[in-house]
C-alpha positions as MATLAB code, in Angstrom:
seq = 'MNRHTVHLRGFSLIELMCSMAIGATILVAAAALLGSSGEGYERVGGGVASEREARALMTQLTSDLATAKFHKDGIMEKSGDVWVKDRLGFLSLQPSQAQSKDELIGDLCAVHYYIADIKVGGKMVRCLMRGFKGSKTTFDALKGNTVPSLFLKTGADTPSADEPVAFGVVSFQATPKSRDADGKWIDWVRNDITGPEALDVRLVIARRELTGKLTTAGDWDGAGKSGRLLGNPNETDRNKSLEVYGTLIRFGSHETS';
ca = [
       0.085   -0.090    0.038;
       1.505    3.186   -1.086;
       1.067    6.545    0.918;
       1.212    9.710   -0.920;
       2.401   12.681    1.170;
       0.652   16.128    0.299;
       3.082   19.143    1.021;
       0.930   22.115    1.840;
       2.671   25.339    1.547;
       1.335   28.967    2.315;
       2.432   32.392    1.285;
       5.668   33.744    2.490;
       5.747   37.081    4.297;
       7.582   38.772    1.411;
       5.021   37.281   -1.231;
       2.312   38.607    0.840;
       3.886   42.069    1.116;
       4.521   42.050   -2.620;
       0.861   41.290   -3.330;
      -0.456   43.985   -1.174;
       1.899   46.440   -2.706;
       0.629   45.585   -6.236;
      -2.926   45.748   -4.885;
      -2.462   49.196   -3.288;
      -0.697   50.393   -6.564;
      -3.991   49.238   -8.575;
      -6.305   51.109   -6.026;
      -4.442   54.280   -6.212;
      -4.533   54.159   -9.944;
      -8.194   53.426  -10.041;
      -8.908   56.305   -7.530;
      -6.660   58.658   -9.527;
      -8.656   57.537  -12.683;
     -12.130   58.129  -11.028;
     -10.770   61.395   -9.848;
      -9.810   62.561  -13.384;
     -13.222   61.165  -14.712;
     -14.994   63.225  -12.010;
     -13.225   66.478  -12.825;
     -13.818   65.756  -16.702;
     -17.475   65.172  -16.023;
     -17.410   68.516  -14.001;
     -15.869   70.480  -16.701;
     -18.325   69.178  -19.314;
     -21.252   69.889  -17.093;
     -20.032   73.433  -16.234;
     -19.645   73.997  -20.061;
     -23.048   72.718  -20.986;
     -24.655   75.135  -18.035;
     -22.888   78.177  -19.578;
     -23.797   77.390  -23.184;
     -27.474   77.107  -21.847;
     -27.239   80.363  -19.839;
     -25.697   82.159  -22.983;
     -28.202   80.616  -25.612;
     -31.075   81.566  -23.173;
     -29.917   85.094  -22.832;
     -29.163   85.577  -26.637;
     -32.584   84.160  -27.655;
     -34.405   86.604  -25.274;
     -32.176   89.692  -26.275;
     -32.492   88.922  -30.028;
     -36.226   88.758  -29.682;
     -36.458   92.091  -27.607;
     -34.081   93.713  -30.243;
     -35.896   92.446  -33.370;
     -38.826   94.828  -32.467;
     -36.845   97.710  -30.898;
     -37.930  101.162  -31.504;
     -35.116  103.831  -31.152;
     -35.786  106.850  -28.912;
     -33.242  109.523  -27.932;
     -33.635  108.854  -24.396;
     -32.875  105.142  -24.544;
     -29.667  103.803  -22.865;
     -26.636  102.407  -24.484;
     -24.056  102.979  -21.888;
     -20.375  101.833  -22.070;
     -18.828  100.685  -19.202;
     -15.215  101.650  -18.172;
     -14.766   98.782  -15.914;
     -12.148   96.204  -16.423;
     -14.557   93.570  -16.808;
     -16.945   95.529  -19.065;
     -20.579   95.910  -17.812;
     -22.708   97.737  -20.277;
     -26.293   98.770  -20.014;
     -29.087   98.810  -22.431;
     -32.446  100.501  -22.371;
     -34.648  100.725  -25.338;
     -38.319  100.453  -26.408;
     -39.763   97.503  -28.017;
     -42.805   96.104  -29.292;
     -44.062   93.187  -27.105;
     -47.042   90.867  -27.365;
     -49.988   91.172  -24.928;
     -49.002   87.756  -23.172;
     -45.669   89.383  -22.123;
     -47.598   91.941  -20.071;
     -49.731   91.963  -16.866;
     -53.230   92.837  -17.440;
     -52.855   96.102  -15.262;
     -50.023   97.293  -17.638;
     -51.614   96.286  -20.737;
     -52.950   99.060  -23.088;
     -50.801   98.509  -26.162;
     -47.758   96.906  -27.419;
     -44.903   99.426  -26.941;
     -42.902   98.534  -23.553;
     -39.557   99.287  -22.190;
     -36.575   96.716  -22.030;
     -33.561   97.157  -19.694;
     -30.386   94.919  -19.311;
     -27.789   95.432  -16.942;
     -25.224   93.655  -14.541;
     -26.229   93.124  -10.819;
     -24.984   91.047   -7.995;
     -27.595   88.536   -6.370;
     -26.882   86.507   -3.254;
     -27.578   82.719   -3.898;
     -26.731   80.280   -1.029;
     -24.933   82.873    0.849;
     -22.693   83.702   -2.042;
     -22.441   86.552   -4.398;
     -23.486   85.631   -7.860;
     -23.106   88.092  -10.769;
     -26.107   87.902  -13.166;
     -27.277   89.918  -16.141;
     -30.619   91.234  -15.400;
     -33.557   92.036  -17.586;
     -36.055   94.924  -16.593;
     -39.340   95.215  -18.271;
     -41.952   97.944  -18.151;
     -45.549   97.309  -19.595;
     -47.125   99.425  -22.157;
     -49.127  101.429  -19.527;
     -46.109  102.575  -17.882;
     -44.226  103.153  -20.996;
     -46.922  105.400  -22.542;
     -47.253  107.363  -19.567;
     -43.415  107.977  -19.602;
     -43.795  109.161  -23.042;
     -46.657  111.444  -22.465;
     -44.520  112.795  -19.517;
     -41.398  112.987  -21.196;
     -39.808  111.058  -18.422;
     -38.511  108.013  -20.556;
     -35.083  107.689  -18.618;
     -37.192  106.714  -15.418;
     -38.160  103.217  -17.470;
     -34.680  102.137  -17.183;
     -33.815  102.695  -13.432;
     -32.382   99.648  -11.747;
     -34.820   98.022   -9.428;
     -32.562   95.246   -8.156;
     -33.636   91.590   -7.033;
     -35.266   92.482   -3.714;
     -38.050   95.016   -4.728;
     -41.765   94.311   -5.283;
     -41.451   95.120   -9.015;
     -38.207   92.821   -9.150;
     -36.172   92.824  -12.490;
     -35.424   89.023  -13.361;
     -32.015   87.609  -13.856;
     -31.656   86.075  -17.583;
     -28.239   84.862  -17.065;
     -26.217   83.605  -14.039;
     -22.482   83.748  -13.497;
     -22.032   86.568  -15.934;
     -18.653   87.995  -15.796;
     -18.876   90.728  -18.524;
     -21.601   91.922  -20.821;
     -20.533   94.145  -23.626;
     -23.200   95.598  -26.145;
     -21.492   97.833  -28.822;
     -23.988   99.822  -31.166;
     -22.909   99.258  -34.791;
     -23.847  101.131  -38.240;
     -22.730  100.703  -41.809;
     -20.610  103.294  -43.474;
     -20.951  104.222  -47.223;
     -19.183  101.042  -48.228;
     -21.310   98.870  -46.193;
     -18.905   97.990  -43.307;
     -19.668   97.789  -39.847;
     -18.374  100.956  -37.904;
     -19.243  101.862  -34.191;
     -22.489  104.022  -34.179;
     -22.068  107.799  -33.490;
     -24.604  108.608  -31.116;
     -27.418  111.118  -32.204;
     -31.075  112.081  -31.547;
     -32.375  110.967  -34.917;
     -31.198  107.781  -35.923;
     -30.360  104.585  -33.952;
     -27.998  101.810  -34.548;
     -28.583   99.190  -36.988;
     -27.315   96.268  -35.009;
     -25.516   95.562  -31.621;
     -22.309   93.671  -31.469;
     -22.791   91.611  -28.224;
     -20.015   89.728  -26.252;
     -20.839   87.587  -23.090;
     -18.137   86.222  -20.762;
     -19.655   83.723  -18.353;
     -17.914   81.805  -15.687;
     -17.965   77.876  -15.481;
     -19.739   76.274  -12.648;
     -16.501   75.363  -10.897;
     -15.220   79.074  -11.098;
     -18.581   80.546   -9.942;
     -18.298   78.691   -6.744;
     -15.003   80.282   -5.947;
     -16.187   83.822   -6.582;
     -17.983   84.648   -3.419;
     -17.976   88.347   -3.076;
     -18.432   91.328   -5.478;
     -14.713   92.176   -5.319;
     -14.143   88.581   -6.558;
     -16.119   89.160   -9.667;
     -14.359   92.512  -10.258;
     -11.106   90.296  -10.531;
      -9.836   91.674   -7.184;
      -8.339   89.493   -4.394;
      -7.108   85.998   -4.274;
     -10.144   84.347   -5.841;
     -10.548   87.283   -8.198;
      -7.208   86.635   -9.997;
      -8.814   83.193  -11.132;
     -10.637   85.419  -13.683;
      -7.257   86.087  -15.256;
      -6.701   89.010  -17.707;
      -9.806   90.363  -19.463;
      -7.880   90.412  -22.751;
      -7.025   86.663  -22.634;
     -10.311   85.209  -21.926;
     -10.274   82.814  -24.817;
      -7.114   80.980  -22.838;
      -8.833   80.595  -19.767;
     -10.627   77.201  -19.413;
     -12.788   78.313  -16.675;
     -14.496   81.080  -18.736;
     -16.742   80.667  -21.787;
     -16.957   83.460  -24.222;
     -19.900   84.178  -26.478;
     -20.408   86.770  -29.285;
     -22.841   87.719  -31.916;
     -24.326   90.611  -34.063;
     -27.937   91.148  -33.328;
     -30.136   93.357  -35.725;
     -31.674   96.567  -33.918;
     -35.219   96.285  -35.195;
     -36.129  100.029  -36.025;
     -34.024  103.300  -36.456;
     -37.050  105.557  -36.289;
     -37.578  107.911  -33.409;
     -40.310  107.371  -31.025;
];
């Protein structure tokens, strides 16, 4: 009768340590890969959110300007700030459904675009606001020769609050344009007779990850440690945390009101 001896052999301490080291390396690599994927997802998500903000704004602004009526007391105010914050105030034909019943007596309304800071979740967020006055208020201002009063900033905390149409707006630039004798676009020269033919609009929006770091008005102005993340206004195309959008929008009417 033959007996077979079975030799059982476990892992040595060195083999066990090597296995643990390899496993740890794999875990670290996997964690780094997941972190990189998460950052990539955040960048893509931030870009999509910024594009959505810009598209919504451009759609609304294009609609308002398509039926715009020039008035000598309208606002096309250029900003001297490092990060440009222009203001627009003009008369525009609006449908009845865009007005409240108390304000509806016609179709000529007043529209106002400007930059303002709003507190959201304890942090300051810079927004592009859209002010709106119905036809009743607009016609009263025309009769009383008080058109500039239609374009006063009411802010987000007043009963007749203006509404934000884009969040995380670092800069809003709207340059009035007209055509010269050769048909080339040039900067419009302000006068009381004829309005611009178009507006060259440029919008700079902070991506979501940058918006969370800009918590004060100073940050949004480019001051302080967080504000420096905005970089140089002349190099916005190189800043991966900013999205830049630009388009030429036709100004609907060049007649005086």
